[in-house]
C-alpha positions in Angstrom: 0.0 0.0 0.0 2.8 2.4 0.8 4.5 1.5 -2.5 1.4 2.6 -4.4 1.0 5.7 -2.3 4.6 6.8 -2.7 4.6 5.9 -6.4 1.4 7.9 -7.1 3.0 11.0 -5.6 6.1 10.7 -7.8 8.4 9.6 -5.0 10.3 6.8 -6.8 13.0 5.9 -4.3 10.7 5.7 -1.3 8.3 3.6 -3.4 11.1 1.2 -4.3 12.3 1.0 -0.7 8.8 0.2 0.5 8.4 -2.4 -2.1 11.7 -4.1 -1.2 10.8 -4.0 2.5 7.5 -5.7 1.7 9.2 -8.3 -0.3 11.7 -9.0 2.5 8.9 -9.4 5.1 7.0 -11.7 2.7 10.1 -13.9 2.1 10.8 -14.0 5.9 7.2 -15.1 6.6 7.4 -17.8 3.9 10.7 -19.2 5.1 9.6 -19.2 8.8 6.1 -20.6 8.1 7.1 -24.2 7.3 5.0 -24.3 4.2 8.0 -24.9 2.1 8.6 -28.3 3.9 4.9 -29.3 3.4 5.0 -28.4 -0.3 8.4 -29.9 -1.1 9.2 -32.7 1.3 12.8 -33.3 2.0 14.4 -36.5 0.7 16.0 -37.4 4.1 14.1 -39.9 6.2 13.3 -38.6 9.7 12.3 -40.8 12.6 8.8 -40.5 14.1 10.3 -39.6 17.4 13.1 -37.2 18.2 14.3 -39.5 21.0 17.2 -41.6 20.1 16.8 -45.3 20.4 19.7 -47.4 21.7 20.0 -51.1 22.0 20.3 -52.2 25.6 22.4 -55.2 26.2 22.5 -57.5 29.2 25.2 -56.5 31.6 
């Protein structure tokens, strides 16, 4: 919205700055949301539990 406002008033550099700021926040939100992992699953196999399982031998 700021980008359009600044652009309509002929303020080119503030419009570009506001647009880049909006793009940065959108990219940050995308990367932190976890949607990337749901859309493109990683090829590595992860266990169901985060607890490591160790074989217990008789002592």
